[in-house]
C-alpha positions as CSV (number, residue, x, y, z in Angstrom):
1,M,81.8,137.5,146.4
2,I,85.4,137.2,147.7
3,Q,85.6,137.2,151.5
4,S,88.3,139.4,153.0
5,Q,89.2,136.9,155.7
6,S,90.4,134.5,153.0
7,L,93.0,136.9,151.8
8,N,95.5,136.8,154.6
9,L,98.5,136.2,152.4
10,R,102.2,136.4,153.5
11,C,104.8,137.9,151.2
12,E,106.9,135.3,149.5
13,K,109.5,137.7,148.1
14,D,113.0,137.1,149.6
15,D,112.7,136.5,153.4
16,H,110.0,139.1,154.2
17,K,107.2,136.8,155.4
18,D,105.1,139.8,156.3
19,Y,101.4,140.0,155.4
20,I,100.6,141.4,152.0
21,D,99.2,144.9,152.5
22,M,99.7,146.6,149.0
23,F,98.8,145.8,145.4
24,C,99.7,147.4,142.1
25,F,97.2,148.0,139.3
26,N,99.5,149.7,136.8
27,Q,98.7,148.3,133.4
28,F,102.4,148.1,132.3
29,C,103.9,146.9,135.5
30,T,106.0,143.7,135.2
31,E,106.8,143.3,139.0
32,S,104.8,141.2,141.4
33,R,101.5,143.0,142.0
34,L,101.1,141.8,145.6
35,N,103.6,143.2,148.1
36,C,104.3,143.8,151.7
37,F,105.5,147.1,153.2
38,K,109.1,145.9,153.0
39,C,108.8,145.5,149.3
40,I,107.6,149.1,149.0
41,Q,110.5,150.3,151.2
42,K,113.0,148.6,148.8
43,G,111.7,150.6,145.9
44,I,109.3,148.4,144.1
45,H,106.7,150.3,142.0
46,Q,108.4,153.6,142.7
47,A,107.8,154.7,139.1
48,H,104.1,154.5,139.5
49,L,103.2,154.8,143.2
50,N,99.9,156.4,142.3
51,D,98.8,153.0,141.0
52,V,99.5,151.3,144.3
53,Q,96.7,150.8,146.8
54,K,96.2,149.3,150.2
55,F,95.4,145.6,150.0
56,N,91.9,146.0,151.6
57,Y,90.9,147.9,148.5
58,L,91.5,144.9,146.3
59,L,88.0,143.5,146.8
60,K,86.4,146.6,145.6
61,F,88.8,146.8,142.7
62,I,88.0,143.3,141.6
63,E,84.3,144.0,141.9
64,N,84.6,147.0,139.5
65,K,86.6,144.9,137.1
66,N,84.0,142.1,137.2
67,K,81.4,144.7,136.3
68,E,83.5,145.8,133.3
69,C,83.7,142.2,132.2
70,D,80.0,141.7,132.5
71,D,79.4,144.9,130.5
72,L,81.7,143.5,127.8
73,I,79.9,140.2,127.7
74,D,76.6,142.1,127.4
75,D,77.9,144.0,124.4
76,L,79.0,140.7,122.8
77,N,75.6,139.2,123.4
78,Q,74.0,142.2,121.6
79,F,76.3,141.6,118.6
80,V,75.3,138.0,118.5
81,E,71.6,138.9,118.8
82,S,71.9,141.4,115.9
83,V,73.5,138.7,113.8
84,N,70.8,136.2,114.8
85,Q,68.1,138.7,113.8
86,S,69.7,139.3,110.4
87,F,70.2,135.6,109.9
88,S,66.6,134.9,110.8
89,Q,65.3,137.5,108.3
90,F,67.7,136.0,105.6
91,K,66.3,132.5,106.1
92,T,62.7,133.7,106.0
93,G,63.5,135.5,102.7
94,I,65.0,132.3,101.2
95,K,62.0,130.3,102.3
96,N,59.6,132.8,100.7
97,K,61.5,133.0,97.4
98,Y,62.5,129.4,96.8
99,S,59.7,127.4,98.5
100,L,56.1,127.1,97.4
101,S,53.5,125.4,99.4
102,N,50.2,124.1,98.0
103,D,48.2,126.7,99.9
104,R,50.3,129.5,98.5
105,L,50.2,128.1,95.0
106,L,46.4,128.1,95.0
107,N,46.3,131.8,95.9
108,L,48.7,132.9,93.1
109,N,47.8,134.1,89.6
110,Q,49.5,133.0,86.5
111,Q,52.2,135.8,86.5
112,Q,53.0,135.2,90.2
113,I,53.4,131.5,89.6
114,N,55.6,132.2,86.6
115,D,57.8,134.5,88.8
116,V,58.1,131.9,91.5
117,L,59.0,129.2,89.0
118,N,61.8,131.4,87.7
119,S,63.2,131.8,91.2
120,I,62.9,128.1,92.0
121,I,64.7,127.1,88.7
122,K,67.5,129.5,89.4
123,Q,67.9,128.3,93.0
124,T,70.8,126.0,92.2
125,D,73.0,129.0,91.0
126,D,71.8,131.2,93.9
127,K,72.6,128.4,96.4
128,Q,76.2,128.3,95.2
129,L,76.5,132.0,95.7
130,I,74.9,131.9,99.2
131,T,76.9,129.0,100.5
132,T,80.2,130.3,99.2
133,L,79.7,133.8,100.6
134,I,78.4,132.7,104.0
135,S,81.1,130.0,104.3
136,E,83.9,132.6,103.6
137,Q,82.5,135.0,106.1
138,T,82.1,132.2,108.7
139,K,85.7,131.2,108.3
140,K,86.8,134.9,108.7
141,L,84.8,135.2,111.8
142,N,86.2,132.0,113.3
143,H,89.7,133.2,112.4
144,S,89.0,136.4,114.2
145,F,87.8,134.5,117.3
146,N,90.9,132.2,117.2
147,Y,93.2,135.2,116.8
148,L,91.7,137.0,119.8
149,Y,91.7,133.8,121.8
150,E,95.5,133.5,121.3
151,Q,96.3,137.2,121.6
152,L,94.3,137.5,124.9
153,Q,95.7,134.2,126.1
154,L,92.3,133.1,127.2
155,S,93.4,129.5,127.5
156,S,96.3,130.1,129.9
157,I,94.2,131.2,132.9
158,N,91.4,128.7,133.0
159,Y,91.2,128.3,136.8
160,Y,87.5,127.4,136.7
161,Q,88.1,124.5,134.4
162,I,91.1,123.3,136.5
163,L,88.9,123.4,139.6
164,E,86.1,121.6,137.9
165,N,88.5,118.9,136.6
166,N,89.9,118.5,140.1
167,R,86.4,118.1,141.6
168,K,85.5,115.5,138.9
169,L,88.7,113.5,139.6
170,S,88.2,113.8,143.3
171,K,84.7,112.3,143.0
172,E,86.1,109.4,140.9
173,L,88.7,108.7,143.6
174,Y,86.1,108.8,146.3
175,E,84.1,106.1,144.4
176,R,87.3,104.0,144.2
177,G,88.0,104.5,147.9
178,H,84.4,103.6,148.8
179,K,84.6,100.3,147.0
180,L,87.8,99.5,149.0
181,Y,86.1,100.6,152.2
182,K,83.2,98.2,151.6
183,V,85.5,95.2,151.3
184,D,87.4,96.2,154.5
185,K,90.6,97.3,152.7
186,Y,91.0,100.3,155.0
187,K,94.7,101.1,154.4
188,E,94.2,101.3,150.6
189,A,91.0,103.2,151.0
190,I,92.6,105.9,153.2
191,E,95.3,106.4,150.6
192,I,92.7,107.0,147.9
193,F,90.6,109.2,150.1
194,D,93.7,111.3,150.8
195,K,94.3,111.8,147.1
196,S,90.7,112.8,146.7
197,I,90.9,115.3,149.5
198,Q,94.1,116.8,148.0
199,L,92.2,117.5,144.8
200,D,89.1,118.8,146.5
201,P,89.4,119.7,150.2
202,N,85.6,120.2,150.2
203,N,84.8,116.6,149.2
204,H,82.7,115.8,152.2
205,L,82.2,112.2,151.4
206,S,85.9,111.5,151.2
207,L,86.4,113.4,154.5
208,Q,83.5,111.5,156.1
209,F,84.7,108.0,155.2
210,K,88.3,108.7,156.0
211,G,87.1,109.8,159.4
212,K,85.1,106.6,159.8
213,I,88.1,104.5,159.0
214,I,90.3,106.5,161.5
215,N,87.6,106.2,164.2
216,Y,87.3,102.4,163.5
217,Q,91.1,101.9,163.6
218,Q,91.3,103.9,166.9
219,A,88.5,101.9,168.5
220,N,90.0,98.7,167.2
221,A,93.4,99.6,168.7
222,Q,91.7,100.4,172.0
223,N,89.9,97.0,172.0
224,N,93.1,95.2,171.2
225,Q,94.8,97.0,174.1
226,I,91.9,96.0,176.4
227,N,92.1,92.4,175.2
228,M,95.8,92.3,175.8
229,S,95.3,93.7,179.3
230,M,92.6,91.1,180.0
231,Q,94.8,88.3,178.7
232,S,97.6,89.6,180.9
233,L,95.3,89.6,183.9
234,V,94.1,86.0,183.1
235,W,97.8,84.9,182.8
236,I,98.6,86.5,186.2
237,K,95.6,84.9,187.8
238,H,96.6,81.6,186.3
239,Q,100.1,81.9,187.6
240,L,98.9,82.9,191.1
241,L,96.6,79.9,191.1
242,I,99.5,77.6,190.3
243,L,101.6,79.3,192.9
244,N,98.9,78.8,195.6
245,M,98.7,75.1,194.7
246,L,102.5,74.7,195.0
247,I,102.9,76.5,198.3
248,P,101.6,73.7,200.5
249,Y,104.0,71.2,199.0
250,V,106.9,73.5,199.3
251,L,106.0,74.1,203.0
252,R,105.8,70.3,203.7
253,E,109.2,69.6,202.3
254,N,110.7,72.3,204.4
C-alpha cells in the first residue's frame, strides 16, 4: 500500500514550488494532473472542477482503481478458464475417436471396431481441418492481443520492469565492486558502488561496503595524521638533543 508520507511532492510548474495539494481525475483532461493551489488559482481544470480532489484523497482513489484492475484480471482469467475447459473436452473427444487402446479393442464388438477403424482411417483428412481451423483462430486471437497491447500502450508504462532491471544491474555492479574491494582497489570500488546505489538506493550490500571503505579511509587518514605528528615530535626531540649537546661548546667559546 502507498504510504502518504512518501507523497510530499512540490509543484514543478513555473516557479510555484508549493506542495501538491490537488489532483485531477477527469478522463479527457490533457493538463498536468498534479497541481498546487496556485495552479488552480491560475485557472487550470476550470472546465471540470468537479473532477478535482484534494491530494490526500489520491490514495483512496488509487486503491479503488486497483480494485477495478483486479476485477478485470479476474474476468480475463474466467475467459481463459472457459477456453481451457472447452479445449480439454475437445482433446478428450479426439483421443476417444482416433485412438484405440488394446483394452478398449477387446471390449468392442465387430460393428464398433468397424466404426473406430473408419474414424482412424479418416483421421488424416480430419487432422488437416482441425489444425487449419485452430491455427487460424489462434492467429486471430494473437492479433487481437497485439492490437490491444498497442492501443492501450501497455509497453510504455512498464515501471515494474524498469525497477527490476535496475535492481538486477545494481546487483551486478555490487559484485564488480566487491571484487575490487577484495583486492584493495578502494577508489575504483567506491565508484562502482556509487553507480550501484544510484540504480537501487536500497542495495544494502553496496551501501555497507561503501561505508566500510569510507570508514577505513577515515581511520587510515587519522593514523597518517598521528604518524606525522609522532614523526614531528621525534624530529623536535632530535633537534633539542643536538641543541643540548652543542650548548656547552658554545658557552666555552664565549
